[in-house]
CHARMM-style PDB file with segment names, atoms N, HN, CA, C and O in Angstrom:
ATOM      1  N   UNK     1     -27.158 -19.738 -10.257  1.00  0.00      PROA
ATOM      2  CA  UNK     1     -28.207 -20.634  -9.837  1.00  0.00      PROA
ATOM      3  C   UNK     1     -28.071 -21.019  -8.365  1.00  0.00      PROA
ATOM      4  O   UNK     1     -29.052 -21.432  -7.747  1.00  0.00      PROA
ATOM      5  N   UNK     2     -26.896 -20.894  -7.806  1.00  0.00      PROA
ATOM      6  HN  UNK     2     -26.099 -20.558  -8.308  1.00  0.00      PROA
ATOM      7  CA  UNK     2     -26.683 -21.251  -6.402  1.00  0.00      PROA
ATOM      8  C   UNK     2     -26.864 -20.054  -5.481  1.00  0.00      PROA
ATOM      9  O   UNK     2     -26.740 -20.188  -4.264  1.00  0.00      PROA
ATOM     10  N   UNK     3     -27.154 -18.889  -6.043  1.00  0.00      PROA
ATOM     11  HN  UNK     3     -27.254 -18.781  -7.032  1.00  0.00      PROA
ATOM     12  CA  UNK     3     -27.246 -17.681  -5.229  1.00  0.00      PROA
ATOM     13  C   UNK     3     -28.627 -17.522  -4.630  1.00  0.00      PROA
ATOM     14  O   UNK     3     -29.620 -17.946  -5.221  1.00  0.00      PROA
ATOM     15  N   UNK     4     -28.692 -16.912  -3.457  1.00  0.00      PROA
ATOM     16  HN  UNK     4     -27.886 -16.567  -2.977  1.00  0.00      PROA
ATOM     17  CA  UNK     4     -29.960 -16.528  -2.869  1.00  0.00      PROA
ATOM     18  C   UNK     4     -29.784 -15.168  -2.196  1.00  0.00      PROA
ATOM     19  O   UNK     4     -28.678 -14.629  -2.140  1.00  0.00      PROA
ATOM     20  N   UNK     5     -30.884 -14.624  -1.687  1.00  0.00      PROA
ATOM     21  HN  UNK     5     -31.782 -15.062  -1.732  1.00  0.00      PROA
ATOM     22  CA  UNK     5     -30.834 -13.271  -1.142  1.00  0.00      PROA
ATOM     23  C   UNK     5     -29.889 -13.155   0.047  1.00  0.00      PROA
ATOM     24  O   UNK     5     -29.354 -12.075   0.299  1.00  0.00      PROA
ATOM     25  N   UNK     6     -29.674 -14.230   0.776  1.00  0.00      PROA
ATOM     26  HN  UNK     6     -30.108 -15.107   0.572  1.00  0.00      PROA
ATOM     27  CA  UNK     6     -28.762 -14.213   1.929  1.00  0.00      PROA
ATOM     28  C   UNK     6     -27.318 -13.948   1.509  1.00  0.00      PROA
ATOM     29  O   UNK     6     -26.495 -13.569   2.343  1.00  0.00      PROA
ATOM     30  N   UNK     7     -27.001 -14.140   0.231  1.00  0.00      PROA
ATOM     31  HN  UNK     7     -27.670 -14.448  -0.446  1.00  0.00      PROA
ATOM     32  CA  UNK     7     -25.648 -13.873  -0.269  1.00  0.00      PROA
ATOM     33  C   UNK     7     -25.386 -12.386  -0.462  1.00  0.00      PROA
ATOM     34  O   UNK     7     -24.248 -11.986  -0.704  1.00  0.00      PROA
ATOM     35  N   UNK     8     -26.432 -11.559  -0.356  1.00  0.00      PROA
ATOM     36  HN  UNK     8     -27.356 -11.885  -0.159  1.00  0.00      PROA
ATOM     37  CA  UNK     8     -26.281 -10.121  -0.485  1.00  0.00      PROA
ATOM     38  C   UNK     8     -25.854  -9.543   0.853  1.00  0.00      PROA
ATOM     39  O   UNK     8     -26.468  -9.820   1.882  1.00  0.00      PROA
ATOM     40  N   UNK     9     -24.800  -8.739   0.835  1.00  0.00      PROA
ATOM     41  HN  UNK     9     -24.301  -8.513  -0.002  1.00  0.00      PROA
ATOM     42  CA  UNK     9     -24.347  -8.048   2.031  1.00  0.00      PROA
ATOM     43  C   UNK     9     -24.070  -6.601   1.640  1.00  0.00      PROA
ATOM     44  O   UNK     9     -23.062  -6.282   1.009  1.00  0.00      PROA
ATOM     45  N   UNK    10     -24.998  -5.742   2.036  1.00  0.00      PROA
ATOM     46  HN  UNK    10     -25.817  -6.001   2.549  1.00  0.00      PROA
ATOM     47  CA  UNK    10     -24.857  -4.345   1.636  1.00  0.00      PROA
ATOM     48  C   UNK    10     -25.000  -4.226   0.138  1.00  0.00      PROA
ATOM     49  O   UNK    10     -25.994  -4.675  -0.432  1.00  0.00      PROA
ATOM     50  N   UNK    11     -24.034  -3.636  -0.495  1.00  0.00      PROA
ATOM     51  HN  UNK    11     -23.226  -3.271  -0.033  1.00  0.00      PROA
ATOM     52  CA  UNK    11     -24.071  -3.499  -1.957  1.00  0.00      PROA
ATOM     53  C   UNK    11     -23.184  -4.537  -2.647  1.00  0.00      PROA
ATOM     54  O   UNK    11     -22.801  -4.360  -3.803  1.00  0.00      PROA
ATOM     55  N   UNK    12     -22.864  -5.607  -1.943  1.00  0.00      PROA
ATOM     56  HN  UNK    12     -23.175  -5.751  -1.004  1.00  0.00      PROA
ATOM     57  CA  UNK    12     -22.016  -6.664  -2.490  1.00  0.00      PROA
ATOM     58  C   UNK    12     -22.731  -8.006  -2.527  1.00  0.00      PROA
ATOM     59  O   UNK    12     -23.559  -8.309  -1.668  1.00  0.00      PROA
ATOM     60  N   UNK    13     -22.401  -8.799  -3.528  1.00  0.00      PROA
ATOM     61  HN  UNK    13     -21.728  -8.553  -4.226  1.00  0.00      PROA
ATOM     62  CA  UNK    13     -22.883 -10.159  -3.663  1.00  0.00      PROA
ATOM     63  C   UNK    13     -21.715 -11.083  -3.374  1.00  0.00      PROA
ATOM     64  O   UNK    13     -20.698 -11.037  -4.066  1.00  0.00      PROA
ATOM     65  N   UNK    14     -21.855 -11.928  -2.351  1.00  0.00      PROA
ATOM     66  HN  UNK    14     -22.681 -11.966  -1.789  1.00  0.00      PROA
ATOM     67  CA  UNK    14     -20.798 -12.872  -1.991  1.00  0.00      PROA
ATOM     68  C   UNK    14     -21.084 -14.213  -2.645  1.00  0.00      PROA
ATOM     69  O   UNK    14     -22.103 -14.844  -2.365  1.00  0.00      PROA
ATOM     70  N   UNK    15     -20.184 -14.647  -3.513  1.00  0.00      PROA
ATOM     71  HN  UNK    15     -19.356 -14.135  -3.741  1.00  0.00      PROA
ATOM     72  CA  UNK    15     -20.335 -15.923  -4.200  1.00  0.00      PROA
ATOM     73  C   UNK    15     -19.461 -16.932  -3.473  1.00  0.00      PROA
ATOM     74  O   UNK    15     -18.234 -16.834  -3.486  1.00  0.00      PROA
ATOM     75  N   UNK    16     -20.113 -17.909  -2.834  1.00  0.00      PROA
ATOM     76  HN  UNK    16     -21.110 -17.988  -2.823  1.00  0.00      PROA
ATOM     77  CA  UNK    16     -19.365 -18.893  -2.054  1.00  0.00      PROA
ATOM     78  C   UNK    16     -19.866 -20.314  -2.293  1.00  0.00      PROA
ATOM     79  O   UNK    16     -19.500 -21.236  -1.563  1.00  0.00      PROA
ATOM     80  N   UNK    17     -20.708 -20.492  -3.320  1.00  0.00      PROA
ATOM     81  HN  UNK    17     -21.005 -19.744  -3.913  1.00  0.00      PROA
ATOM     82  CA  UNK    17     -21.257 -21.806  -3.646  1.00  0.00      PROA
ATOM     83  C   UNK    17     -21.185 -22.011  -5.151  1.00  0.00      PROA
ATOM     84  O   UNK    17     -21.015 -21.057  -5.910  1.00  0.00      PROA
ATOM     85  N   UNK    18     -21.317 -23.265  -5.577  1.00  0.00      PROA
ATOM     86  HN  UNK    18     -21.455 -24.040  -4.961  1.00  0.00      PROA
ATOM     87  CA  UNK    18     -21.422 -23.537  -7.000  1.00  0.00      PROA
ATOM     88  C   UNK    18     -22.353 -24.733  -7.221  1.00  0.00      PROA
ATOM     89  O   UNK    18     -22.652 -25.491  -6.298  1.00  0.00      PROA
ATOM     90  N   UNK    19     -22.797 -24.876  -8.460  1.00  0.00      PROA
ATOM     91  HN  UNK    19     -22.554 -24.260  -9.209  1.00  0.00      PROA
ATOM     92  CA  UNK    19     -23.741 -25.928  -8.808  1.00  0.00      PROA
ATOM     93  C   UNK    19     -22.997 -27.043  -9.536  1.00  0.00      PROA
ATOM     94  O   UNK    19     -22.210 -26.794 -10.450  1.00  0.00      PROA
ATOM     95  N   UNK    20     -23.262 -28.275  -9.110  1.00  0.00      PROA
ATOM     96  HN  UNK    20     -23.900 -28.478  -8.368  1.00  0.00      PROA
ATOM     97  CA  UNK    20     -22.737 -29.452  -9.803  1.00  0.00      PROA
ATOM     98  C   UNK    20     -23.923 -30.302 -10.246  1.00  0.00      PROA
ATOM     99  O   UNK    20     -25.070 -29.946  -9.978  1.00  0.00      PROA
ATOM    100  N   UNK    21     -23.672 -31.387 -10.900  1.00  0.00      PROA
ATOM    101  HN  UNK    21     -22.740 -31.676 -11.118  1.00  0.00      PROA
ATOM    102  CA  UNK    21     -24.779 -32.267 -11.291  1.00  0.00      PROA
ATOM    103  C   UNK    21     -25.437 -32.909 -10.076  1.00  0.00      PROA
ATOM    104  O   UNK    21     -26.523 -33.478 -10.185  1.00  0.00      PROA
ATOM    105  N   UNK    22     -24.787 -32.821  -8.925  1.00  0.00      PROA
ATOM    106  HN  UNK    22     -23.905 -32.358  -8.837  1.00  0.00      PROA
ATOM    107  CA  UNK    22     -25.326 -33.388  -7.687  1.00  0.00      PROA
ATOM    108  C   UNK    22     -26.049 -32.338  -6.837  1.00  0.00      PROA
ATOM    109  O   UNK    22     -26.587 -32.668  -5.780  1.00  0.00      PROA
ATOM    110  N   UNK    23     -26.067 -31.094  -7.280  1.00  0.00      PROA
ATOM    111  HN  UNK    23     -25.630 -30.826  -8.138  1.00  0.00      PROA
ATOM    112  CA  UNK    23     -26.751 -30.036  -6.547  1.00  0.00      PROA
ATOM    113  C   UNK    23     -25.824 -28.893  -6.194  1.00  0.00      PROA
ATOM    114  O   UNK    23     -24.739 -28.762  -6.761  1.00  0.00      PROA
ATOM    115  N   UNK    24     -26.256 -28.066  -5.253  1.00  0.00      PROA
ATOM    116  HN  UNK    24     -27.137 -28.173  -4.792  1.00  0.00      PROA
ATOM    117  CA  UNK    24     -25.491 -26.898  -4.807  1.00  0.00      PROA
ATOM    118  C   UNK    24     -24.451 -27.342  -3.786  1.00  0.00      PROA
ATOM    119  O   UNK    24     -24.755 -28.072  -2.843  1.00  0.00      PROA
ATOM    120  N   UNK    25     -23.211 -26.886  -3.994  1.00  0.00      PROA
ATOM    121  HN  UNK    25     -22.964 -26.293  -4.760  1.00  0.00      PROA
ATOM    122  CA  UNK    25     -22.100 -27.260  -3.124  1.00  0.00      PROA
ATOM    123  C   UNK    25     -21.507 -25.994  -2.520  1.00  0.00      PROA
ATOM    124  O   UNK    25     -21.229 -25.033  -3.238  1.00  0.00      PROA
ATOM    125  N   UNK    26     -21.310 -25.990  -1.198  1.00  0.00      PROA
ATOM    126  HN  UNK    26     -21.536 -26.771  -0.616  1.00  0.00      PROA
ATOM    127  CA  UNK    26     -20.646 -24.866  -0.534  1.00  0.00      PROA
ATOM    128  C   UNK    26     -19.192 -24.806  -0.979  1.00  0.00      PROA
ATOM    129  O   UNK    26     -18.551 -25.838  -1.178  1.00  0.00      PROA
ATOM    130  N   UNK    27     -18.678 -23.594  -1.132  1.00  0.00      PROA
ATOM    131  HN  UNK    27     -19.199 -22.755  -0.970  1.00  0.00      PROA
ATOM    132  CA  UNK    27     -17.295 -23.395  -1.568  1.00  0.00      PROA
ATOM    133  C   UNK    27     -17.210 -23.358  -3.078  1.00  0.00      PROA
ATOM    134  O   UNK    27     -18.035 -23.947  -3.776  1.00  0.00      PROA
ATOM    135  N   UNK    28     -16.228 -22.677  -3.564  1.00  0.00      PROA
ATOM    136  HN  UNK    28     -15.557 -22.198  -2.998  1.00  0.00      PROA
ATOM    137  CA  UNK    28     -16.009 -22.592  -5.002  1.00  0.00      PROA
ATOM    138  C   UNK    28     -15.017 -23.663  -5.429  1.00  0.00      PROA
ATOM    139  O   UNK    28     -14.347 -24.276  -4.598  1.00  0.00      PROA
ATOM    140  N   UNK    29     -14.935 -23.873  -6.714  1.00  0.00      PROA
ATOM    141  HN  UNK    29     -15.480 -23.375  -7.389  1.00  0.00      PROA
ATOM    142  CA  UNK    29     -14.057 -24.905  -7.235  1.00  0.00      PROA
ATOM    143  C   UNK    29     -12.596 -24.646  -6.877  1.00  0.00      PROA
ATOM    144  O   UNK    29     -11.818 -25.589  -6.737  1.00  0.00      PROA
ATOM    145  N   UNK    30     -12.219 -23.384  -6.729  1.00  0.00      PROA
ATOM    146  HN  UNK    30     -12.851 -22.617  -6.843  1.00  0.00      PROA
ATOM    147  CA  UNK    30     -10.828 -23.033  -6.431  1.00  0.00      PROA
ATOM    148  C   UNK    30     -10.652 -22.593  -4.988  1.00  0.00      PROA
ATOM    149  O   UNK    30      -9.629 -22.003  -4.640  1.00  0.00      PROA
ATOM    150  N   UNK    31     -11.652 -22.877  -4.131  1.00  0.00      PROA
ATOM    151  HN  UNK    31     -12.483 -23.356  -4.413  1.00  0.00      PROA
ATOM    152  CA  UNK    31     -11.601 -22.555  -2.701  1.00  0.00      PROA
ATOM    153  C   UNK    31     -11.325 -21.089  -2.388  1.00  0.00      PROA
ATOM    154  O   UNK    31     -10.573 -20.786  -1.461  1.00  0.00      PROA
ATOM    155  N   UNK    32     -11.919 -20.185  -3.145  1.00  0.00      PROA
ATOM    156  HN  UNK    32     -12.530 -20.431  -3.898  1.00  0.00      PROA
ATOM    157  CA  UNK    32     -11.850 -18.757  -2.843  1.00  0.00      PROA
ATOM    158  C   UNK    32     -13.266 -18.200  -2.873  1.00  0.00      PROA
ATOM    159  O   UNK    32     -14.144 -18.767  -3.523  1.00  0.00      PROA
ATOM    160  N   UNK    33     -13.487 -17.107  -2.182  1.00  0.00      PROA
ATOM    161  HN  UNK    33     -12.773 -16.647  -1.655  1.00  0.00      PROA
ATOM    162  CA  UNK    33     -14.769 -16.432  -2.263  1.00  0.00      PROA
ATOM    163  C   UNK    33     -14.649 -15.288  -3.244  1.00  0.00      PROA
ATOM    164  O   UNK    33     -13.604 -14.646  -3.355  1.00  0.00      PROA
ATOM    165  N   UNK    34     -15.716 -15.050  -3.940  1.00  0.00      PROA
ATOM    166  HN  UNK    34     -16.564 -15.571  -3.849  1.00  0.00      PROA
ATOM    167  CA  UNK    34     -15.766 -13.922  -4.863  1.00  0.00      PROA
ATOM    168  C   UNK    34     -16.784 -12.927  -4.337  1.00  0.00      PROA
ATOM    169  O   UNK    34     -17.851 -13.299  -3.850  1.00  0.00      PROA
ATOM    170  N   UNK    35     -16.435 -11.675  -4.444  1.00  0.00      PROA
ATOM    171  HN  UNK    35     -15.568 -11.373  -4.840  1.00  0.00      PROA
ATOM    172  CA  UNK    35     -17.304 -10.598  -3.970  1.00  0.00      PROA
ATOM    173  C   UNK    35     -17.473  -9.605  -5.109  1.00  0.00      PROA
ATOM    174  O   UNK    35     -16.495  -9.073  -5.634  1.00  0.00      PROA
ATOM    175  N   UNK    36     -18.726  -9.360  -5.485  1.00  0.00      PROA
ATOM    176  HN  UNK    36     -19.520  -9.792  -5.058  1.00  0.00      PROA
ATOM    177  CA  UNK    36     -19.029  -8.510  -6.629  1.00  0.00      PROA
ATOM    178  C   UNK    36     -19.896  -7.345  -6.164  1.00  0.00      PROA
ATOM    179  O   UNK    36     -20.889  -7.545  -5.466  1.00  0.00      PROA
ATOM    180  N   UNK    37     -19.524  -6.144  -6.546  1.00  0.00      PROA
ATOM    181  HN  UNK    37     -18.717  -5.982  -7.113  1.00  0.00      PROA
ATOM    182  CA  UNK    37     -20.333  -4.971  -6.219  1.00  0.00      PROA
ATOM    183  C   UNK    37     -21.529  -4.924  -7.174  1.00  0.00      PROA
ATOM    184  O   UNK    37     -21.375  -5.025  -8.391  1.00  0.00      PROA
ATOM    185  N   UNK    38     -22.722  -4.767  -6.596  1.00  0.00      PROA
ATOM    186  HN  UNK    38     -22.848  -4.684  -5.607  1.00  0.00      PROA
ATOM    187  CA  UNK    38     -23.959  -4.753  -7.369  1.00  0.00      PROA
ATOM    188  C   UNK    38     -24.482  -3.318  -7.452  1.00  0.00      PROA
ATOM    189  O   UNK    38     -24.551  -2.629  -6.434  1.00  0.00      PROA
ATOM    190  N   UNK    39     -24.851  -2.857  -8.658  1.00  0.00      PROA
ATOM    191  HN  UNK    39     -24.795  -3.417  -9.484  1.00  0.00      PROA
ATOM    192  CA  UNK    39     -25.422  -1.515  -8.783  1.00  0.00      PROA
ATOM    193  C   UNK    39     -26.713  -1.387  -7.971  1.00  0.00      PROA
ATOM    194  O   UNK    39     -27.502  -2.329  -7.911  1.00  0.00      PROA
ATOM    195  N   UNK    40     -26.925  -0.250  -7.361  1.00  0.00      PROA
ATOM    196  HN  UNK    40     -26.283   0.516  -7.410  1.00  0.00      PROA
ATOM    197  CA  UNK    40     -28.104  -0.034  -6.508  1.00  0.00      PROA
ATOM    198  C   UNK    40     -29.410  -0.222  -7.273  1.00  0.00      PROA
ATOM    199  O   UNK    40     -30.391  -0.685  -6.690  1.00  0.00      PROA
ATOM    200  N   UNK    41     -29.454   0.119  -8.549  1.00  0.00      PROA
ATOM    201  HN  UNK    41     -28.657   0.495  -9.023  1.00  0.00      PROA
ATOM    202  CA  UNK    41     -30.674  -0.034  -9.347  1.00  0.00      PROA
ATOM    203  C   UNK    41     -31.078  -1.498  -9.499  1.00  0.00      PROA
ATOM    204  O   UNK    41     -32.257  -1.797  -9.687  1.00  0.00      PROA
ATOM    205  N   UNK    42     -30.125  -2.401  -9.421  1.00  0.00      PROA
ATOM    206  HN  UNK    42     -29.167  -2.159  -9.268  1.00  0.00      PROA
ATOM    207  CA  UNK    42     -30.422  -3.815  -9.570  1.00  0.00      PROA
ATOM    208  C   UNK    42     -31.236  -4.357  -8.393  1.00  0.00      PROA
ATOM    209  O   UNK    42     -32.010  -5.298  -8.572  1.00  0.00      PROA
ATOM    210  N   UNK    43     -31.083  -3.791  -7.204  1.00  0.00      PROA
ATOM    211  HN  UNK    43     -30.455  -3.027  -7.059  1.00  0.00      PROA
ATOM    212  CA  UNK    43     -31.809  -4.256  -6.028  1.00  0.00      PROA
ATOM    213  C   UNK    43     -33.324  -4.208  -6.224  1.00  0.00      PROA
ATOM    214  O   UNK    43     -34.041  -5.016  -5.632  1.00  0.00      PROA
ATOM    215  N   UNK    44     -33.828  -3.278  -7.042  1.00  0.00      PROA
ATOM    216  HN  UNK    44     -33.246  -2.622  -7.523  1.00  0.00      PROA
ATOM    217  CA  UNK    44     -35.267  -3.190  -7.307  1.00  0.00      PROA
ATOM    218  C   UNK    44     -35.792  -4.424  -8.028  1.00  0.00      PROA
ATOM    219  O   UNK    44     -36.978  -4.738  -7.934  1.00  0.00      PROA
ATOM    220  N   UNK    45     -34.921  -5.127  -8.746  1.00  0.00      PROA
ATOM    221  HN  UNK    45     -33.957  -4.872  -8.823  1.00  0.00      PROA
ATOM    222  CA  UNK    45     -35.334  -6.282  -9.531  1.00  0.00      PROA
ATOM    223  C   UNK    45     -35.186  -7.603  -8.772  1.00  0.00      PROA
ATOM    224  O   UNK    45     -35.670  -8.633  -9.242  1.00  0.00      PROA
ATOM    225  N   UNK    46     -34.535  -7.596  -7.624  1.00  0.00      PROA
ATOM    226  HN  UNK    46     -34.141  -6.760  -7.242  1.00  0.00      PROA
ATOM    227  CA  UNK    46     -34.302  -8.820  -6.886  1.00  0.00      PROA
ATOM    228  C   UNK    46     -35.527  -9.238  -6.098  1.00  0.00      PROA
ATOM    229  O   UNK    46     -36.227  -8.397  -5.534  1.00  0.00      PROA
ATOM    230  N   UNK    47     -35.784 -10.518  -6.058  1.00  0.00      PROA
ATOM    231  HN  UNK    47     -35.215 -11.201  -6.516  1.00  0.00      PROA
ATOM    232  CA  UNK    47     -36.886 -11.088  -5.284  1.00  0.00      PROA
ATOM    233  C   UNK    47     -36.375 -11.471  -3.911  1.00  0.00      PROA
ATOM    234  O   UNK    47     -35.534 -12.362  -3.797  1.00  0.00      PROA
ATOM    235  N   UNK    48     -36.863 -10.820  -2.865  1.00  0.00      PROA
ATOM    236  HN  UNK    48     -37.547 -10.096  -2.958  1.00  0.00      PROA
ATOM    237  CA  UNK    48     -36.377 -11.076  -1.504  1.00  0.00      PROA
ATOM    238  C   UNK    48     -36.885 -12.395  -0.945  1.00  0.00      PROA
ATOM    239  O   UNK    48     -36.418 -12.827   0.109  1.00  0.00      PROA
ATOM    240  N   UNK    49     -37.805 -13.035  -1.601  1.00  0.00      PROA
ATOM    241  HN  UNK    49     -38.184 -12.684  -2.458  1.00  0.00      PROA
ATOM    242  CA  UNK    49     -38.321 -14.324  -1.146  1.00  0.00      PROA
ATOM    243  C   UNK    49     -37.536 -15.429  -1.812  1.00  0.00      PROA
ATOM    244  OT1 UNK    49     -37.804 -16.607  -1.572  1.00  0.00      PROA
TER     245      UNK     49
END
């Protein structure tokens, strides 16, 4: 829920935010970034807006 298109870099999704009851917060709960490789076919389903 905290992700947006700006988190996409090449074929990777950078997760650096999380959602709390107060809204979206920069940084993860354990202060690390997560990087996930996204299959190329998934890009067709993403909304760039």
